C-alpha positions in Angstrom: 1.8 22.8 -0.3 -0.6 23.9 -2.9 -4.2 23.7 -2.1 -5.6 20.7 -3.9 -7.5 17.5 -3.1 -5.4 14.5 -2.3 -7.0 11.1 -2.0 -5.8 8.5 0.4 -4.5 5.2 -0.9 -7.1 3.3 -2.8 -9.7 6.0 -2.3 -10.0 6.6 -6.0 -12.2 3.6 -6.1 -15.1 5.6 -4.4 -14.0 9.3 -4.8 -12.7 11.6 -7.6 -10.4 14.4 -8.0 -10.7 17.3 -10.5 -8.2 17.5 -13.3 -6.6 20.5 -11.7 -5.9 18.5 -8.5 -3.5 16.2 -10.4 0.2 16.8 -11.1 1.2 16.1 -14.7 4.6 15.9 -16.4 3.9 19.1 -18.3 4.4 20.8 -15.0 8.1 20.0 -14.5 10.1 23.0 -13.7 13.4 24.1 -15.2 15.4 22.4 -12.3 13.6 19.1 -12.9 14.3 19.3 -16.6 17.9 20.1 -16.0 18.4 17.1 -13.7 16.7 14.9 -16.3 18.9 16.2 -19.1 22.0 15.6 -16.8 21.1 12.0 -16.6 20.5 11.7 -20.3 23.8 13.1 -21.0 25.4 10.7 -18.6 23.8 7.7 -20.3 24.8 8.9 -23.7 28.5 9.7 -22.7 29.4 7.2 -19.9 27.0 4.2 -20.3 25.9 3.5 -23.9 29.5 3.5 -25.5 30.5 1.0 -22.9 27.3 -1.1 -22.5 28.6 -4.1 -24.2 31.6 -4.3 -22.1 29.5 -3.6 -18.9 27.3 -6.5 -19.9 30.1 -8.8 -20.7 29.9 -8.6 -17.7 32.6 -6.3 -16.3 31.7 -5.5 -12.6 34.7 -3.4 -12.2 33.6 -1.1 -15.1 30.0 -1.1 -13.6 31.4 -0.1 -10.2 33.5 2.7 -11.9 30.5 3.9 -13.8 28.4 4.0 -10.7 31.1 6.0 -8.9 31.1 8.5 -11.9 27.4 9.0 -11.3 28.1 9.7 -7.7 30.6 12.3 -8.6 27.9 14.0 -10.6 25.7 14.1 -7.6 23.2 11.7 -9.2 23.2 9.4 -6.2 22.2 12.1 -3.9 19.0 13.2 -5.5 16.7 11.8 -2.7 19.2 12.4 0.2 18.7 15.5 2.4 21.4 18.2 2.1 22.7 17.6 5.6 23.9 14.2 4.5 25.5 15.3 1.2 22.4 15.1 -1.1 20.2 17.5 -2.8 17.0 16.7 -0.9 14.7 16.7 -4.1 11.0 16.2 -4.1 9.5 12.7 -4.8 8.4 13.9 -8.0 11.9 14.7 -9.0 13.2 11.3 -7.6 10.7 9.6 -9.9 11.7 11.7 -13.0 15.4 10.7 -12.3 14.2 7.1 -11.9 12.5 7.3 -15.3 15.5 8.6 -17.1 17.8 6.1 -15.5 15.3 3.3 -16.5 16.7 3.5 -20.1 20.1 2.3 -18.8 19.6 -1.4 -19.0 21.6 -3.3 -16.3 23.1 -0.1 -15.1 19.6 1.2 -14.2 19.3 -2.0 -11.9 22.5 -1.4 -10.2 22.0 2.3 -9.8 18.5 1.9 -8.3 19.5 -0.8 -6.0 22.2 1.5 -4.6 20.3 4.6 -4.4 17.1 2.9 -3.2 17.2 -0.3 -1.2 20.9 -0.1 -0.6 20.8 3.5 0.9 17.3 4.5 2.1 16.9 2.0 4.9 19.8 3.6 6.5 18.6 7.1 5.6 15.0 6.5 6.9 15.6 4.1 9.9 19.3 4.8 10.9 20.3 6.9 13.9 22.4 10.1 13.3 25.7 8.2 13.8 24.7 5.7 11.2 23.5 8.4 8.7 26.7 10.4 9.0 29.0 7.3 8.8 27.2 5.6 5.9 24.6 7.7 4.2 27.0 10.7 3.4 29.4 8.3 1.6 26.6 6.3 -0.1 25.2 9.6 -1.5 28.6 10.5 -2.8 29.3 7.2 -4.5 32.3 6.5 -2.2 30.4 3.5 -1.0 28.1 1.2 -3.0 25.2 -0.4 -1.2 23.2 -3.7 -1.4 20.1 -5.0 0.2 20.0 -8.6 1.5 16.6 -10.0 2.3 15.8 -13.0 0.1 17.0 -16.5 1.1 16.8 -19.9 -0.8 13.7 -20.7 1.2 12.2 -17.3 1.7 11.3 -15.3 -1.4 7.8 -13.7 -1.4 7.5 -15.0 2.2 10.3 -12.8 3.5 9.6 -13.3 7.2 10.4 -17.0 7.0 14.0 -16.4 6.5 16.4 -18.4 8.6 19.5 -16.1 8.9 20.2 -15.7 12.6 21.8 -13.1 14.9 22.9 -14.0 18.3 24.2 -11.5 20.8 27.9 -12.2 21.9 28.5 -13.0 25.5 30.3 -9.6 26.0 27.2 -7.8 24.4 29.4 -6.0 21.8 28.4 -8.0 18.7 25.7 -9.8 16.9 27.1 -13.1 15.6 25.5 -13.4 12.1 24.9 -16.7 10.4 22.9 -17.5 7.2 22.6 -17.2 3.5 21.2 -14.6 1.1 20.5 -15.0 -2.6 19.7 -12.8 -5.7 21.6 -9.9 -4.1 22.0 -7.0 -6.6 25.4 -5.4 -6.4 26.7 -8.2 -4.2 30.0 -8.6 -6.3 31.2 -4.9 -5.4 29.0 -3.4 -2.8 30.8 -2.0 0.3 27.8 -2.1 2.6 24.8 -4.5 3.0 21.6 -4.1 4.6 21.1 -7.6 6.0 17.8 -9.0 7.6 18.1 -11.6 10.3 16.1 -12.9 13.4 17.8 -12.2 16.7 17.9 -15.3 19.0 14.4 -16.9 18.5 12.5 -13.8 17.5 9.4 -14.4 15.3 10.1 -11.2 13.2 13.2 -10.0 11.4 15.7 -7.3 12.5 18.0 -5.3 10.1 21.8 -4.8 10.4 24.3 -2.8 8.5 27.1 -5.2 7.5 30.4 -4.2 5.8 31.7 -6.5 3.1 35.1 -6.6 4.8 33.7 -8.0 8.1 35.5 -11.4 8.7 33.1 -14.3 7.6 31.2 -12.4 4.8 31.6 -14.8 1.7 30.4 -13.6 -1.7 29.8 -16.2 -4.3 30.8 -15.7 -8.0 28.0 -13.8 -10.0 25.0 -15.7 -11.3 24.6 -16.3 -15.0 21.3 -14.5 -15.9 19.0 -14.2 -18.9 19.3 -10.5 -18.9 20.7 -7.5 -17.0 23.9 -9.2 -17.3 26.0 -6.2 -16.3 24.3 -6.1 -12.9 26.2 -8.2 -10.2 23.9 -10.8 -8.8 25.3 -13.3 -6.3 24.6 -15.3 -3.2 26.3 -14.1 0.1 27.1 -16.3 3.1 27.5 -15.1 6.6 29.7 -17.4 8.7 30.0 -16.2 12.3 30.2 -12.6 11.2 30.7 -10.3 14.1 28.4 -7.3 13.5 28.9 -4.4 16.1 25.7 -3.8 18.1 25.7 -0.2 17.0 25.2 -1.5 13.5 21.6 -2.7 14.3 19.3 -0.7 12.1 16.3 0.6 13.8 14.8 -1.3 16.7 15.0 -5.0 17.3 12.2 -6.7 15.5 11.6 -3.8 13.2 13.3 -5.4 10.2 10.1 -6.6 8.6 8.6 -3.3 8.7 11.6 -1.7 7.2 11.6 -4.5 4.5 7.9 -3.7 3.6 8.5 0.0 3.7 11.5 -0.2 1.3 9.6 -2.6 -1.0 6.8 0.0 -1.4 9.3 2.5 -2.5 11.0 0.1 -4.8 7.9 -0.8 -6.5 6.8 2.8 -7.2 10.3 3.6 -8.5 10.3 0.5 -10.7 7.2 1.9 -12.3 9.2 5.0 -13.3 12.1 2.8 -14.4 10.1 0.8 -16.8 8.6 3.9 -18.2 12.1 5.2 -19.3 12.9 1.9 -20.7 9.6 1.9 -22.5 10.2 5.3 -24.0 13.7 4.1 -25.3 12.2 1.1 -26.9 9.6 3.2 -28.6 12.3 5.5 -30.1 14.4 2.5 -31.2 11.1 1.1 -32.8 10.3 4.1 -34.8 13.8 4.9 -36.0 14.1 1.4 -37.3 10.7 1.5 -39.0 11.7 4.9 -40.6 14.8 3.3 -42.1 13.7 -0.3 -43.0 12.2 -0.8 -46.5 10.1 -3.6 -47.7 8.3 -3.8 -51.1 10.2 -0.5 -51.9 8.5 1.5 -49.1 9.3 2.2 -45.5 7.7 -0.1 -43.1 6.6 2.8 -41.1 3.9 3.5 -43.8 2.3 0.0 -43.0 -1.0 0.1 -41.1 0.1 -2.9 -39.1 3.3 -1.2 -38.0 1.3 2.0 -37.2 -1.0 0.0 -35.0 2.0 -1.4 -33.0 3.7 2.0 -32.8 0.6 3.8 -31.6 -0.3 1.1 -28.9 3.3 1.4 -27.6 2.8 5.2 -27.2 -0.8 5.1 -25.8 0.1 2.5 -23.1 3.3 4.3 -22.1 1.7 7.7 -22.1 -1.1 6.4 -19.9 1.4 4.8 -17.5 3.3 8.1 -17.3 0.2 9.9 -16.3 -0.5 7.6 -13.5 3.1 7.7 -12.1 3.3 11.4 -11.7 -0.1 11.7 -10.4 1.0 9.4 -7.6 4.4 11.0 -7.1 2.8 14.3 -6.3 0.3 12.6 -3.8 3.3 11.2 -2.1 5.1 14.5 -1.9 2.0 16.1 -0.3 1.6 13.2 2.1 5.3 13.6 3.2 4.6 17.3 3.9 1.5 16.4 6.0 3.5 13.9 7.9 6.3 16.6 8.6 3.6 19.0 9.7 2.4 16.3 12.1 5.8 16.2 13.8 7.6 13.4 12.2 11.3 13.8 11.2 12.2 13.9 7.5 13.2 10.3 7.3 10.0 8.9 9.0 7.8 11.4 7.2 9.1 10.2 3.8 8.9 6.6 4.5 5.4 6.8 5.9 4.3 8.9 2.9 5.6 6.4 0.5 4.2 3.4 2.5 0.8 5.0 2.7 0.3 4.6 -1.0 0.8 0.7 -1.1 -2.2 0.2 -3.3 -0.9 2.4 -6.0 2.6 1.2 -5.7 1.5 -2.3 -6.4 -0.5 -1.0 -9.4 2.4 0.8 -11.0 4.8 -2.1 -10.4 2.6 -4.8 -12.0 0.9 -2.6 -14.6 4.2 -0.8 -15.6 6.3 -4.0 -15.9 3.7 -5.6 -18.2 3.5 -2.5 -20.3 7.2 -2.6 -20.7 7.1 -6.2 -21.7 4.4 -5.5 -24.4 6.3 -2.5 -25.6 9.7 -4.2 -26.0 8.1 -7.3 -27.4 6.5 -5.2 -30.1 9.8 -3.5 -30.6 11.5 -6.8 -31.4 8.6 -7.6 -33.9 9.0 -4.3 -35.6 12.7 -5.0 -36.2 11.7 -8.4 -37.5 14.8 -10.8 -37.8 17.1 -8.0 -36.8 15.3 -7.7 -33.5 16.6 -11.2 -32.6 20.1 -10.0 -33.3 22.4 -8.9 -30.6 23.5 -6.1 -32.8 20.2 -4.2 -32.0 19.4 -2.4 -28.6 15.9 -4.0 -28.6 17.5 -7.5 -28.1 19.1 -6.4 -25.0 16.0 -4.6 -23.9 13.9 -7.7 -24.5 16.1 -9.8 -22.2 16.5 -7.1 -19.5 12.7 -6.4 -19.4 11.7 -9.8 -18.1 12.9 -9.5 -14.6 10.7 -6.5 -13.8 7.7 -8.8 -13.4 9.7 -10.8 -10.8 11.7 -8.5 -8.5 10.3 -6.0 -6.0 7.6 -8.6 -5.4 6.3 -10.8 -8.2 3.3 -9.4 -10.2 1.2 -12.2 -8.7 2.0 -11.0 -5.2 1.4 -7.3 -6.2 -2.0 -8.2 -7.8 -3.1 -9.7 -4.4 -1.7 -6.6 -2.5 -3.8 -4.2 -4.8 -7.1 -5.9 -3.5 -6.1 -6.9 0.0 -4.6 -3.5 0.9 -7.4 -1.4 -0.5 -9.9 -3.6 1.5 -7.9 -3.3 4.7 -7.6 0.6 4.2 -11.4 0.7 3.8 -11.9 -1.5 6.9 -9.7 1.0 8.9 -12.0 3.7 7.9 -9.8 5.5 5.2 -12.8 5.5 2.9 -16.2 4.0 2.6 -15.7 1.2 0.2 -18.1 -1.5 1.6 -20.9 1.0 2.4 -20.8 2.2 -1.2 -20.5 -1.2 -2.6 -23.5 -2.5 -0.6 -25.5 0.4 -1.6 -24.9 -0.3 -5.3 -25.3 -4.1 -5.0 -28.7 -3.6 -3.2 -30.1 -1.7 -6.2 -28.4 -2.9 -9.4 -30.9 -1.1 -11.6 -29.7 2.3 -10.5 -25.8 1.7 -10.5 -25.5 3.0 -14.0 -24.8 6.6 -14.3 -26.5 7.7 -17.7 -25.3 10.5 -20.0 -26.6 14.0 -19.5 -27.7 16.6 -21.9 -24.8 18.6 -23.4 -22.2 16.4 -21.8 -18.7 17.6 -22.5 -16.0 15.4 -23.9 -14.2 14.9 -20.6 -17.5 14.5 -18.6 -18.4 11.7 -20.8 -15.1 9.9 -20.4 -15.0 10.4 -16.6 -18.7 9.3 -16.3 -17.6 6.0 -18.3 -14.7 5.5 -15.8 -17.2 6.1 -12.9 -19.4 3.3 -14.2 -16.3 1.2 -14.3 -15.7 1.9 -10.7 -19.3 1.1 -9.8 -18.8 -2.4 -11.5 -15.7 -3.0 -9.4 -17.6 -2.2 -6.1 -20.4 -4.5 -7.1 -18.0 -7.4 -7.8 -16.2 -6.7 -4.6 -19.5 -6.8 -2.7 -20.7 -10.0 -4.5 -17.4 -11.8 -3.8 -17.2 -10.7 -0.2 -20.7 -11.8 0.4 -20.2 -15.2 -1.1 -16.6 -16.0 0.2 -16.7 -13.9 3.3 -13.3 -14.4 5.1 -12.1 -16.9 2.6 -12.0 -14.4 -0.2 -8.3 -13.9 0.5 -7.8 -17.6 -0.5 -9.6 -17.1 -3.8 -6.5 -15.8 -5.6 -8.2 -16.1 -9.1 -11.0 -13.8 -8.1 -8.6 -11.3 -6.3 -6.7 -11.3 -9.7 -9.9 -10.5 -11.6 -10.5 -7.5 -9.2 -6.8 -6.4 -9.5 -6.9 -6.2 -13.2 -10.1 -4.2 -13.1 -8.7 -1.8 -10.5 -5.4 -1.4 -12.3 -7.1 -0.5 -15.5 -9.4 2.0 -13.9 -6.6 3.9 -12.2 -4.5 4.2 -15.3 -7.5 5.1 -17.4 -8.6 7.9 -15.1 -5.0 9.2 -14.8 -4.9 9.5 -18.5 -8.2 11.3 -19.0 -7.4 13.7 -16.1 -3.9 14.4 -17.5 -5.2 15.3 -20.9 -8.1 17.4 -19.5 -5.5 19.3 -17.3 -3.3 19.8 -20.4 -6.2 21.4 -22.2 -7.1 23.6 -19.1 -3.4 24.8 -19.2 -2.7 25.1 -22.9 -6.0 25.3 -24.7 -7.7 22.6 -26.8 -5.8 20.0 -28.6 -6.1 21.2 -32.3 -4.8 18.0 -33.8 -7.0 15.9 -31.4 -3.8 13.9 -30.8 -4.1 13.3 -26.9 -7.9 12.9 -27.2 -7.2 10.1 -29.7 -5.1 8.4 -27.0 -7.9 8.8 -24.4 -10.5 7.4 -27.0 -8.5 4.4 -27.7 -7.5 3.7 -24.1 -11.0 4.1 -22.5 -12.6 2.1 -25.3 -10.1 -0.7 -24.8 -10.4 -0.5 -21.0 -14.0 -1.4 -21.4 -13.1 -4.9 -22.8 -10.3 -5.3 -20.3 -12.6 -4.7 -17.4 -15.6 -6.7 -18.8 -13.7 -10.0 -19.1 -12.4 -10.3 -15.5 -15.8 -9.0 -14.1 -17.6 -11.7 -16.0 -15.0 -14.4 -14.9 -15.4 -13.3 -11.2 -19.2 -13.3 -11.1 -19.3 -16.9 -12.6 -17.2 -17.9 -9.6 -19.7 -16.8 -6.9 -23.1 -16.0 -8.4 -25.9 -18.5 -8.2 -27.4 -19.4 -11.6 -30.6 -17.4 -11.0 -28.4 -14.3 -10.4 -25.9 -14.7 -13.2 -28.1 -13.0 -15.9 -28.7 -10.0 -13.8 -24.9 -9.7 -13.1 -24.2 -10.2 -16.8 -26.7 -7.5 -17.7 -25.1 -5.1 -15.3 -21.6 -5.8 -16.6 -22.7 -5.1 -20.1 -24.3 -1.9 -19.1 -21.6 -0.6 -16.9 -18.8 -1.2 -19.5 -20.8 0.4 -22.3 -18.8 3.0 -24.3 -19.3 5.0 -27.3 -18.0 3.5 -30.6 -14.5 4.8 -31.5 -12.7 4.6 -34.9 -9.6 3.2 -33.3 -7.9 2.7 -36.7 -7.9 6.5 -37.5 -7.2 7.3 -33.8 -4.1 5.1 -33.6 -2.9 6.3 -37.0 -2.9 9.9 -35.7 -0.8 8.9 -32.7 1.6 6.8 -35.0 2.0 9.6 -37.6 3.2 12.0 -34.9 5.6 9.5 -33.7 6.8 8.8 -37.1 7.2 12.5 -38.0 9.2 13.1 -34.9 11.3 9.9 -35.3 11.4 9.6 -31.5 9.1 9.7 -28.4 8.1 13.2 -27.9 4.7 12.9 -26.2 
């Protein structure tokens, strides 16, 4: 592991890293680029020519396409070599997830199989279970599914009613219950099913095969989007599950579910990045072909604004995704060094970054929704036609704000988890927040003489962080233990925190690029930084103001408002010219090449 500073989850709120401590996509090695190209080639040759038929839907074709991916080794990227995989780093796994993300409903089926359908067995299974199931899942010989959600248990997963009772001879658990919204249900060979043994308070997990008597799979649901992805209810009627198919320990199911959800959230951030890049390419290609008033619409300022915003938001998201991915890789190595086996080291490394996982899931899915919505708008009436890829992309995008935990749940997790990590002593959030709140007059970090470009941007972001700490302290002092019930205030804080993490990641990435490659002669990437940080000030100012009016007494409101205005102060930016610079590069390339 290279010698670099790695922050704990949520610690970015109070501490900083240097640009050279951050991993950026410009550091991908040749093997990683080759894997990415293999996946792109697979999408071009095996998926896109058949996407209409897959979305008809044709679950047999979807399963056949998944198996082809398995034959190419694409399903084994995250699986250790001893179980038939390639044992790639988390960075490489995220790169693969990004490229797959451009695959519409195939992406959903593929990620469900390789992630939540396979990794619970990989991380929590015993050696016999790994040899029996993981080796075949990694090769695509088996397709996996994950069965957690029930009609009465969505976000509150532990309230599920599915039961497992040990048989009199002690050889089987008798499984009864119902699961819904199960991805790959129509053709999955194995299912990771969560149920409560006897009258246990918490869940346990089981490996169930579709051919076990009593497993009944309903017809597929009719959905708004991701139509090629098989989604159905599954019923368990006195299903005899061998006791050796208990996954992990009794009562460990809820922990397994949460751990796998963290991983799913992080990888969803990569998926939506790939979908976003595809939508941008679709947008600019259309803008470079469509004429109105005898000129290409790509020459219009309003279209350039849309194209630039699509790129800037996507590029910023990408910066945060690979920053976090490398942090997870390093945490996994630390866990291995402490004596954990590969499976436990990986799952603990991923689970550690729960704050950032929730950020990438919520922020990323909303970026994609913005990008694909603007893609439809750029296409005009044609964007509403099923002839165009953006119409499918628009429908497929919407689910990302719902599954892997709704964005509402993830926003609450951003704040709640950061505060809990701080209380555990991972970093001094409350001490720093109290120090700032007790002396509001000194919480602003002013400019220094001869401040460099990046020093100025990072100073502004540090002021944003100070504002977050002040609002956390004020809300905590006012609401005390009831703060967790004030979801509107938590949402205000989450929006501020997400914006800061993405902004800081973008600035550090561009700074590191310049450190590696020399200055940016066209000022293209600095233009992105200028626009994003300038806009971030407004996006942080509003929720901060909303939050303080919910707890500050009337005599303190003016003081807080002055602090908010001061700490969100930024230098003026000619955003029109900056955006045009970004858009012109996109228009010239006629695809996303940033």
